[in-house]
C-alpha positions in Angstrom: -17.3 -17.7 1.9 -15.4 -21.2 2.9 -15.4 -21.1 -1.3 -13.4 -18.4 -1.1 -10.7 -19.4 1.8 -10.4 -22.9 0.0 -9.4 -20.8 -3.0 -7.1 -19.4 -1.2 -5.6 -21.7 0.9 -5.0 -23.3 -2.6 -3.7 -21.0 -4.2 -0.4 -19.5 -1.9 0.9 -17.1 -4.5 -2.8 -14.9 -3.7 -2.4 -16.1 0.0 1.3 -14.5 0.5 0.6 -11.0 -0.2 -2.7 -11.0 1.7 -1.0 -12.6 4.8 1.9 -9.6 4.3 -1.0 -7.0 4.0 -2.8 -8.3 6.8 0.9 -8.4 8.9 1.4 -4.9 8.2 -2.1 -3.4 9.4 -1.6 -5.6 12.7 1.9 -4.4 13.0 0.4 -0.3 12.2 -2.0 -1.2 15.4 0.0 -2.2 17.7 2.6 0.5 17.4 -0.1 3.0 17.7 -1.9 1.1 20.7 1.7 0.5 22.3 2.6 4.5 21.6 -0.4 5.6 23.1 0.3 3.1 26.2 3.3 4.4 26.6 2.1 8.2 26.2 -0.9 7.4 29.0 1.9 5.5 31.3 4.0 8.8 31.1 0.9 10.8 32.0 0.1 8.9 34.6 3.8 8.9 36.4 3.9 12.8 36.1 0.2 13.1 37.4 1.7 11.2 40.4 4.7 13.1 40.8 2.7 16.3 40.6 0.1 15.1 42.7 3.5 14.2 45.3 4.9 17.7 45.1 1.8 19.7 45.2 0.3 17.9 48.3 0.7 19.5 51.4 1.4 17.1 54.3 0.4 17.0 57.8 
């Protein structure tokens, strides 16, 4: 494994595309997580509004 990593560090022509692919994969995962977080936040706000609207006060 160390030999492979050393080979990649020694050959930047191969390292650049691999880092680019890794960056795209990381971006895609982060985008999906941010979308999920936004949907969950919106669902939470709508739930709180629904509970406040439906609840009967004393």
